[in-house]
N, C-alpha and C positions, 0 to 999 in steps of 0.2 A: 529296453528300450520302453519297458514300460513307464519308466518314471517319466522318459519326455513328453507320452502321453497325459499322463498328469500333469504336468506343467503346460503342457498348452491348454488341456481341460479347464485348469483354474483361468488362464489367462483370458479365454474365453468366456468364461462364466463372469469374471468380474465388471467386463463389458455391459455386462447386464445389470449394473449396481446402479442405480440412477443418482448423480452428484449433486445435492443443494447449491446451486451457485449463488455469491455474494451479487447479487443484483437488484437494481428498484427499491433500493432499502430507503427507510426515512431520510429524508436532508431538513427538518424544521430544526434541528438544530445543528446544521450548518456553520463551520467558519466563518462562512460568506456573509451571514445573516444578521451580523453585528460587524464586522473586522472587514474593513477593507482589502480586498483583493485585487491588485493588480492587472490586466488582462496579460502581462506578460508575468506573472506566479503565478497564475490561474493556469496558464498554457503548461508549466513548468508541473505543478504539482500533478493536475492530470496525468502529463509524460512520464512524472519518475514518482508520485508517492503514492497515487489515487486506487490504484490496483489492488494494493496491499493497506492502505490507509481509508479508507472510505466505505462505506454502504453501496459503491457501484463498481466490482469490479469488470474489466474487459477481459473477456477468456480468449486467448490464442488456441487455434485448431489443434495444439497437440494437448489440451486438458483434455480429449474426449477419446485419450488415449488411456485407460488405467494400468497400472497403479498413479500413473503421471497426473490425473486430473487428480485426485485423492491426496495428493505430495502438496501441491500446489493452494487446492484447496484448506489443507492444514495450515499451509502457510501463510494464507491471506485472513483467514482467523486469527495466526497468532500476530499477524501485523496489526490487526484491528484491534487485540488486547492489550495494545501498547498507547497505539494512538488513531484515534478514530476521527477526522475531519467532518465526517460525516455527523458527530457525535458531540463536537465538541465544546457547545455550548451549554449541553448539560452535563459539563464536570465543573466542579467546582473553580473557584477563582486560583482558589493555592495551584490545583493540578493544571489548569491551564496554564500560568505562567511556567510551572515547571515542565511540562510536556514542548513548549516553544525552547526554552533553554536545552531541552536535551534534541529539536531539530538542530539549532546550531550546533552543539558537539558533533552529533552525529555526522554532520557534512562536511564542517571543518577535519572532523577526525575520517574521511574518507568510508565511513562505514553506510551509510545512507547516500544513494541506494547502492543495496545487495550487487557486490560483485555479480554472484547466481543471476541476478534478474536479466542482467546484460552480459551474459557469457553467451557465444558464438553468434554474436551479433542481433540475438532477440531485446528487441524493446529500446531499440539503437536511438530512441529518441529520449530513453531515460537516462542514457550516460549524458551528466551535464558535463559542462565547461566550464572553466575555473570562473568566470565571468558570471553563469548563470546560478552556481555555488553562491555569489555573491550577494547575486539579486535575493535568492531563498535566504540567508542569512541575515540580510540586511532588513528586510518585510518582518522574518521571526522577528528579530530585537524591536521593529518596531512596534508591531501588536502586541508583544510583550509588556511594552513599557507603557501600553493605554491598558493593562488590565488593573484592576483597583483589586487590591486584596484588603479585605474586611479587619 
């Protein structure tokens, strides 16, 4: 019985630990500052990509429950390490090109958006149709073709 009190106590205490959120980060090097992002693409990126791949995550209600919030925040930070559309223009041209190539590959292979992001009906707008996937793929290829590698 004592063991349960300890577990409940730990769960209550971790609720009091503040979580630094990924919100209101700089957008000065955002991909749309240089490359055309059509409205259709912008909507798809916002719904399916930006929570993990930008400096502005929209946090659902359940991130207020720890350790879920900590886990999701770690996931967001990991996603930003791989690709951050808010800081895209700060990447060297070769990295920009490579990242767009990876965008195409991960969408074609069904690796993005992550299945866990849309489990249980969560983030239902992020569940991309084949047409939406093709729009993103075509856009990424188009932007990649504009990148001048020295």
